[in-house]
KEKE-3310 file (N, C-alpha, C; in steps of 0.2 Angstrom, whole numbers, plus 5000, padded with zeros to 4 digits):
npx = (4848:4842:4834:4822:4822:4815:4805:4798:4797:4788:4777:4775:4769:4759:4747:4748:4740:4729:4714:4707:4697:4686:4691:4696:4686:4690:4685:4680:4688:4687:4675:4659:4656:4644:4634:4644:4646:4655:4660:4659:4652:4656:4648:4640:4640:4646:4653:4658:4665:4675:4678:4688:4696:4694:4687:4673:4666:4655:4643:4633:4621:4609:4612:4621:4615:4606:4615:4615:4605:4602:4612:4626:4637:4641:4632:4635:4649:4654:4660:4656:4648:4649:4645:4644:4643:4630:4632:4645:4655:4664:4666:4668:4654:4649:4636:4626:4629:4623:4611:4597:4589:4577:4569:4561:4569:4579:4589:4597:4613:4608:4594:4587:4585:4589:4599:4614:4617:4626:4620:4606:4601:4607:4599:4587:4585:4589:4578:4568:4569:4568:4559:4553:4558:4563:4576:4580:4595:4594:4578:4578:4586:4576:4566:4572:4575:4562:4557)
npy = (4403:4399:4404:4402:4389:4390:4393:4385:4374:4381:4382:4371:4366:4374:4369:4355:4355:4358:4347:4336:4327:4320:4317:4305:4302:4305:4294:4299:4308:4322:4334:4338:4349:4356:4353:4351:4339:4326:4315:4300:4290:4275:4271:4280:4298:4312:4323:4339:4346:4361:4371:4375:4365:4365:4355:4351:4342:4331:4323:4317:4314:4323:4334:4338:4344:4352:4361:4366:4371:4381:4390:4386:4384:4388:4384:4387:4389:4376:4360:4348:4333:4322:4306:4293:4277:4268:4252:4252:4254:4269:4272:4285:4290:4298:4309:4306:4295:4288:4279:4285:4282:4281:4276:4271:4262:4263:4271:4286:4299:4309:4309:4308:4298:4294:4287:4282:4272:4262:4258:4255:4243:4238:4247:4245:4231:4235:4241:4232:4224:4235:4242:4258:4272:4277:4287:4299:4310:4324:4321:4318:4329:4340:4332:4335:4348:4354:4349)
npz = (5652:5662:5668:5657:5662:5672:5670:5660:5670:5683:5673:5668:5680:5683:5673:5676:5687:5683:5681:5671:5671:5682:5697:5710:5725:5740:5753:5768:5771:5766:5763:5759:5745:5747:5758:5769:5775:5782:5768:5765:5762:5750:5739:5737:5731:5722:5709:5702:5689:5684:5669:5670:5677:5691:5706:5712:5727:5731:5746:5741:5728:5726:5735:5724:5715:5722:5724:5709:5707:5719:5715:5721:5712:5698:5683:5669:5671:5673:5668:5666:5675:5687:5694:5708:5704:5713:5712:5707:5719:5722:5711:5698:5686:5671:5671:5660:5656:5667:5678:5688:5702:5713:5729:5743:5749:5749:5756:5755:5760:5762:5762:5752:5745:5735:5722:5709:5696:5685:5675:5665:5666:5678:5689:5684:5691:5706:5706:5704:5714:5727:5724:5719:5708:5692:5684:5672:5670:5669:5672:5685:5692:5690:5698:5711:5712:5714:5726)
capx = (4847:4842:4827:4818:4819:4809:4799:4795:4795:4782:4772:4772:4764:4753:4746:4747:4737:4722:4712:4705:4692:4684:4697:4695:4685:4695:4683:4681:4693:4685:4668:4652:4655:4635:4633:4649:4646:4659:4659:4660:4649:4656:4640:4637:4644:4646:4656:4655:4671:4672:4682:4695:4699:4694:4684:4668:4664:4648:4643:4627:4618:4605:4619:4626:4608:4602:4620:4618:4600:4603:4617:4632:4642:4638:4634:4641:4656:4657:4661:4654:4644:4649:4641:4646:4640:4631:4633:4652:4658:4670:4667:4661:4653:4646:4629:4623:4629:4621:4602:4596:4583:4572:4567:4563:4569:4589:4593:4605:4616:4604:4588:4583:4582:4592:4605:4615:4620:4630:4616:4597:4599:4607:4596:4580:4587:4588:4571:4563:4572:4567:4553:4554:4556:4568:4576:4586:4598:4588:4571:4578:4587:4572:4560:4574:4574:4555:4557)
capy = (4398:4397:4409:4399:4384:4389:4397:4381:4371:4384:4381:4364:4365:4376:4365:4350:4357:4359:4341:4335:4322:4317:4317:4301:4306:4302:4295:4300:4315:4327:4338:4341:4356:4359:4353:4354:4334:4322:4311:4293:4279:4274:4271:4288:4304:4316:4330:4344:4349:4367:4371:4378:4359:4363:4350:4352:4335:4329:4318:4315:4316:4327:4341:4342:4347:4359:4368:4368:4374:4387:4394:4387:4382:4391:4381:4389:4389:4368:4356:4340:4332:4315:4303:4288:4272:4262:4246:4251:4260:4273:4274:4292:4288:4305:4309:4306:4286:4285:4277:4287:4277:4285:4271:4273:4255:4263:4278:4290:4303:4315:4306:4308:4290:4294:4284:4282:4265:4262:4255:4255:4236:4237:4251:4241:4224:4236:4245:4226:4220:4237:4248:4266:4274:4277:4293:4300:4315:4328:4321:4317:4334:4343:4329:4336:4353:4355:4347)
capz = (5652:5669:5666:5652:5664:5677:5667:5660:5678:5684:5669:5668:5685:5684:5667:5677:5692:5680:5680:5662:5672:5688:5702:5715:5731:5747:5757:5775:5772:5760:5766:5754:5744:5747:5766:5771:5776:5778:5762:5770:5761:5742:5735:5734:5730:5715:5707:5696:5685:5682:5664:5671:5679:5695:5706:5720:5728:5736:5749:5737:5720:5730:5735:5717:5711:5724:5722:5705:5707:5722:5715:5724:5708:5690:5678:5662:5672:5673:5662:5667:5682:5689:5701:5710:5703:5719:5709:5708:5723:5722:5704:5694:5678:5668:5672:5654:5658:5673:5678:5692:5705:5719:5734:5752:5751:5746:5759:5754:5765:5765:5763:5747:5742:5726:5718:5703:5693:5679:5668:5667:5668:5683:5692:5686:5695:5710:5708:5704:5722:5733:5723:5720:5701:5687:5680:5667:5675:5668:5676:5694:5692:5689:5703:5718:5713:5715:5733)
cpx = (4840:4835:4823:4818:4816:4806:4794:4793:4788:4774:4769:4769:4759:4748:4743:4743:4730:4720:4708:4697:4691:4691:4692:4691:4689:4690:4684:4688:4690:4679:4665:4655:4650:4634:4637:4649:4653:4657:4663:4658:4651:4654:4637:4641:4643:4651:4655:4661:4670:4677:4687:4700:4698:4688:4678:4665:4657:4646:4636:4623:4615:4606:4621:4620:4606:4610:4619:4610:4602:4608:4625:4638:4638:4637:4635:4647:4659:4658:4660:4652:4647:4645:4644:4643:4635:4632:4640:4655:4664:4671:4664:4663:4649:4638:4624:4624:4626:4611:4601:4586:4582:4567:4567:4565:4578:4592:4599:4608:4611:4598:4583:4582:4586:4599:4607:4617:4621:4627:4609:4595:4601:4603:4590:4580:4585:4580:4566:4563:4566:4560:4557:4555:4562:4569:4581:4591:4593:4581:4574:4582:4581:4565:4565:4576:4570:4553:4557)
cpy = (4396:4401:4406:4392:4384:4390:4391:4374:4375:4384:4376:4359:4367:4373:4359:4348:4356:4351:4342:4331:4322:4315:4313:4305:4301:4302:4297:4304:4321:4328:4336:4348:4362:4361:4353:4347:4332:4317:4306:4286:4280:4274:4274:4294:4306:4323:4332:4345:4355:4369:4375:4371:4359:4358:4353:4346:4337:4324:4316:4318:4324:4333:4344:4345:4352:4365:4372:4374:4380:4391:4394:4385:4384:4388:4382:4390:4382:4365:4350:4339:4324:4311:4298:4284:4268:4255:4245:4257:4264:4276:4279:4290:4297:4303:4306:4297:4285:4284:4280:4282:4279:4281:4271:4269:4254:4269:4279:4294:4306:4316:4308:4302:4290:4290:4283:4274:4267:4261:4255:4247:4236:4242:4248:4234:4229:4238:4238:4224:4226:4244:4253:4266:4274:4283:4294:4307:4320:4327:4320:4324:4340:4340:4334:4342:4356:4355:4355)
cpz = (5656:5669:5663:5658:5668:5677:5665:5666:5682:5680:5668:5676:5686:5679:5671:5685:5688:5680:5675:5666:5680:5691:5706:5722:5736:5753:5765:5778:5768:5763:5758:5753:5746:5754:5770:5777:5775:5774:5764:5765:5752:5737:5733:5734:5722:5714:5701:5693:5681:5674:5664:5676:5687:5700:5713:5721:5732:5738:5745:5731:5723:5730:5730:5714:5717:5724:5717:5703:5711:5721:5718:5717:5701:5685:5673:5665:5673:5667:5662:5675:5683:5693:5703:5708:5710:5716:5706:5711:5721:5714:5699:5687:5678:5670:5667:5654:5664:5672:5685:5697:5712:5724:5741:5753:5751:5751:5755:5760:5768:5764:5757:5743:5736:5727:5713:5702:5687:5675:5670:5669:5674:5691:5691:5692:5701:5710:5707:5712:5729:5731:5721:5710:5698:5684:5677:5674:5673:5671:5684:5697:5693:5697:5712:5719:5714:5722:5735)
residu = (UNK:UNK:UNK:UNK:UNK:UNK:UNK:UNK:UNK:UNK:UNK:UNK:UNK:UNK:UNK:UNK:UNK:UNK:UNK:UNK:UNK:UNK:UNK:UNK:UNK:UNK:UNK:UNK:UNK:UNK:UNK:UNK:UNK:UNK:UNK:UNK:UNK:UNK:UNK:UNK:UNK:UNK:UNK:UNK:UNK:UNK:UNK:UNK:UNK:UNK:UNK:UNK:UNK:UNK:UNK:UNK:UNK:UNK:UNK:UNK:UNK:UNK:UNK:UNK:UNK:UNK:UNK:UNK:UNK:UNK:UNK:UNK:UNK:UNK:UNK:UNK:UNK:UNK:UNK:UNK:UNK:UNK:UNK:UNK:UNK:UNK:UNK:UNK:UNK:UNK:UNK:UNK:UNK:UNK:UNK:UNK:UNK:UNK:UNK:UNK:UNK:UNK:UNK:UNK:UNK:UNK:UNK:UNK:UNK:UNK:UNK:UNK:UNK:UNK:UNK:UNK:UNK:UNK:UNK:UNK:UNK:UNK:UNK:UNK:UNK:UNK:UNK:UNK:UNK:UNK:UNK:UNK:UNK:UNK:UNK:UNK:UNK:UNK:UNK:UNK:UNK:UNK:UNK:UNK:UNK:UNK:UNK)
# end
């Protein structure tokens, strides 16, 4: 009986340590998986989630993209990608839900002037105010990877 209890407790701890979704970024305490800089600005950031539940955190969307294209993480082992919504600081949203803005008037931590927004309308409002161009996830991946 004691063995069974110990086994069940161990199994519960192992399975609870694997996350099923994005984990909040601890701003000012965690470092970017790609560039190793401190993740400090709650309007920027990204996260990759592996199929095993491991999270890889980034200080900027461009670092996630560069890690994907440069082999820092293996795409076939990933379950999803999430970005911080500029218009909803510290909130991670799936990349498919985001609209991306590249504007020389909205600086980002790594200098790509790239920010993510929770809706196309919100991104368009910022584009109207600051200039720039809007992109989908696939479009912005290609644009950043080409630089």
